[in-house]
C-alpha positions in Angstrom: 104.7 101.6 91.0 104.9 105.0 89.8 101.6 105.0 88.2 100.1 103.8 91.7 97.8 106.7 93.1 97.4 106.4 97.7 95.0 108.6 99.7 95.5 107.7 103.8 92.3 108.2 105.0 92.1 108.7 108.3 89.0 108.7 111.1 88.5 108.3 114.9 91.8 108.5 117.0 94.0 108.1 113.5 93.4 111.9 112.2 95.9 112.8 115.3 99.4 112.4 113.2 97.8 115.4 110.8 97.6 117.7 113.5 100.0 120.5 113.6 103.2 119.2 116.2 102.0 115.9 116.0 105.3 113.7 117.3 106.1 110.1 117.1 107.2 107.9 120.3 111.0 109.1 119.2 110.0 113.0 119.2 110.0 113.3 115.6 108.1 115.9 113.9 105.3 114.0 111.6 104.8 116.9 109.8 107.8 116.4 107.3 106.8 113.2 106.4 103.4 113.8 105.5 104.5 117.1 103.4 107.4 114.8 101.7 105.0 112.5 100.8 102.0 114.9 99.9 105.1 116.1 97.5 105.3 112.7 95.7 101.4 112.3 95.3 100.2 110.8 98.7 96.5 112.7 99.7 95.8 112.5 103.2 91.8 113.0 104.2 90.7 113.9 107.4 86.9 112.6 108.6 84.7 115.7 109.4 82.4 113.3 111.0 85.6 113.0 113.6 86.1 116.3 113.8 83.0 117.0 114.9 82.8 114.3 117.5 86.5 115.1 119.1 84.8 119.5 118.6 88.2 119.6 116.5 89.0 122.7 114.2 90.5 122.4 110.4 93.0 125.0 111.7 94.4 122.7 113.9 95.7 120.4 111.2 98.5 120.4 108.7 98.0 122.3 105.3 98.7 119.1 103.7 95.6 117.7 105.5 92.3 117.7 103.4 88.6 116.8 104.1 86.4 114.5 103.8 82.7 114.4 105.0 83.5 110.8 106.2 86.4 109.2 106.3 84.2 105.1 106.7 81.7 106.8 103.5 85.2 107.8 101.8 86.8 104.1 101.7 84.0 103.2 100.5 84.0 105.5 97.5 87.5 104.6 96.8 87.2 101.0 96.6 83.7 100.6 94.4 84.0 103.8 92.1 87.9 104.1 91.7 89.2 100.8 92.1 91.7 101.3 95.4 92.6 98.7 97.8 92.0 99.0 101.1 95.2 98.8 102.9 94.7 98.7 107.3 98.2 99.1 109.0 
């Protein structure tokens, strides 16, 4: 659906693929596909609570990452106020 809005909300260990230099099991960098998806309108959000709990800094993440105060609260907000559906891999 060309009109679909997609937001990937990450928290806990799920933020790791958005770290600078993160690679998949085959050694491929995640940054390229994330950049390509961002160019098509996909948003990638990182939970600030996770950053605090894991002692991570925003400058450790690729530029496409954006930040929300709470990943779980953002998922709830998107569902209740924006009409998003929650899909979990």
